[in-house]
N, C-alpha and C positions, 0 to 999 in steps of 0.2 A: 594448498592453502593451509595456513597455520590455524590452529584451534582458536586463537584469539580473534583473528579476522572473521572466522566462521561465526563465532558468537556475536560479533559486532553486527554482521549482516542480519542474523536471526533476530536479535533483541532490538536492534535499531528499527527493523521492520515492524516488530510488535509494538514498540512505543509509538511509532507514527500512526499505526492503525488505532491504537487506543485514543490518541488525541483527536484523530479524524472522527471517531465515533462520538466522542464527547462534544465536539464542535457542532456536528450535525444534530445531535439530540438536544442541545441547548437552544437551538433555533434563534441564534443571535445575529444572523446575517453573515456568518463566516463559512458558509457552505463551500464557496469556491476554494478557500484555503483548505478546508477539510478534504475536498476531492483531490487537491494537489498532494496532500499528505497520504491519501489512499493510494495514489499513483506511486509515490515514493516508497510506501510500504510494500506494494506489490513488486516493485523493482528490487528492493533489498531482499525480501523473502524469496522472490523468484530466483535471484542469483544464488542465494544460499541453497535453495532446493535443487537447482540445476547442478551445482558443484557436488552436492551430497547425493545426487541421483534419486531424489524424492519426487518421482514423476507425478503422483497424484496432487501433491502440494503445488508443484509447478503449474499444472493445469488450472488449479484454482486461482493462482496468482495472475495467470493470463486473463481469466474472466474478470478478476478485480481490477486489473489495469484497464480493460475495455470499459467496465462500468465507470471507472474514474474519469476516463476521457469523455464518455457520453455525458456524465454529470457536469463536467467543466464546460463542455460546449453548450449544453442546454442552459446552464446557469448564467454563463457569461454572454452567450450569444442570443439569449432571450428566446 
């Protein structure tokens, strides 16, 4: 993977996580969108960490993805 693609995965994941955090913290009713962003972030950073062999970060992203799915199910499913 080229350097530019790697940085896009890394920083795209970071940006999605920042927006997720702000949406949830503002408590404006956009939690489902926030959890979807958390899932996207976990996917992007997870792929980046898998390619770069950052196993600790990959493990953390798997947890974040699971937390995002739980949040989406609980928020939308009631």
